[in-house]
N, C-alpha and C positions, 0 to 999 in steps of 0.2 A: 485479592490479586486481580489484575485486569490488563487487558491488551488494548492499546490505543491505536487508532488509525490516524496518522498525522501527515501534515504537509512538511516535507523535509525543508530545512532552512528556517523554520519558525522556532520561536523560543520554546524550550521544553517545559513540560509541567514539572512541578517540584518532585513528584514521586513517579515520574515516567519510566525510569529504568533504562535499560539498553534500547537504543534506537537502531532499527534494521532498515537499511535502504533497499527497497524492492524496485530498483530502477535499472535500466539497461546500461546506462553510462554514469560515471562519476560527475560531480558538479564541475563545470568548466571554470578554469582559472583559479581553482582553489587547491593549494598544496595538500597532498594526501595527509600530511601531519596535522592539518587543521580541520579535517572533515568533522570530527567530534566537537572540537571547541567552538566551531561556527554553527553548531546545531544542525548539521546535515545528517550524518549518521555515524554510529560507532562501528557497525559491521555492514559490509556491502553484500547483498544476497540477490544478485541479478536473476537467479533461477526462477523467482516469482514475478519477474517483470514480463510483460508481453514480448513476444518475438518482434523483431524489426518489422516484419510484414504485418503482423497484427496491430502493432502500434500505429502504422500508417493508416489502417482502417479507422482507428479511433480519431486520429487527427483529421482525416477527411470528413468524418461524421460531424466533428465539432465545427469545422469551417463551413460546411453546408447546412448545418443545423438540421440534419436528416435523421429522424428517429429510427427509420428502418436500417440505415447504415450503422447506427449505434448498436442496435440489436444484433447485427451481423458481427460486430466487434465483440460484444459480450459472449455470443455463442462460440466464437473462435477462441477467445481467451479462456473461457471455461474448459474447452476441449484441451487446450494446452495444459491447464492446471490439473486435468484428469490423468495425465501421464503418471506412471507409477512413482517416479522420483518426486515430482511436484506434489502429488497427492499425499505422499508420506511426509513431505515437508510441512504441508498444511496441517496434517494430523499432529505433528510434533508441536507446532505453534499453538494449536488449539489446546493441547494438553498442558503446555507450559503456562498458558494464560490462567490456569487454576493454581499455579504454584508461585508465580513471580510477576512483577510489573515489567512490561516492555512495550515497545511500539514498533509498528511497521509503517512505511510511508513512501511517498513519491513527491515529485516537484510540482505537480499540477495545482493550480489555484482553486479549481472547483472540483471537489470530490465527486459530485454527481456525474461529471464528464471525465472521469479518470478511472484507471484500472483499480484504484483504491476502493471504489464503491463495490466492484465485483469481488475483490479480495475480502472486503468486509462480509459480504454475503456468504462467500465460500467458507470463511472461518466460522461464521455463525452456524452454518449448516453442520459443521463438525463439533458444535457445542462449545466453542470458545467463549470465554467471559470477556465481552467487549464493552469498552466505555462508549457512551453515546457520542455521536458526532458533535463537534463544537457548537453548532447552531442549536442542537437539542439540549445542551447542558444548561442548567440554571445559572451558572456563573459566566456564561458566554457574554461578551460585550454586546 
């Protein structure tokens, strides 16, 4: 069993399982009934998305290509994920990764500059069974 960290809206892996959207907002212009069939997500779980204020920090860091600002985002997002409710959610996902295949994701094109990278680290710290990032896999194009 394995947990995948994915870009929402990309084709699913054959054995990916349930796809969970850890984003603040649903995809624009897509009817709710088509979220799953268009490979966005099966379940929306915005609790694990950065707050609007924290998301703005990440966007500013990306635009300015400022490593210090990115680290400020990471610190703030980690603090948000340390709240009791979010921490328990991460514990549940980490435990489920040993029982079933599923994925969590976001819309960003570059995982290295997305909260997905931090989410990957947080889940790994909790012992989740995580598939390697696409660039690390042998079958990646």
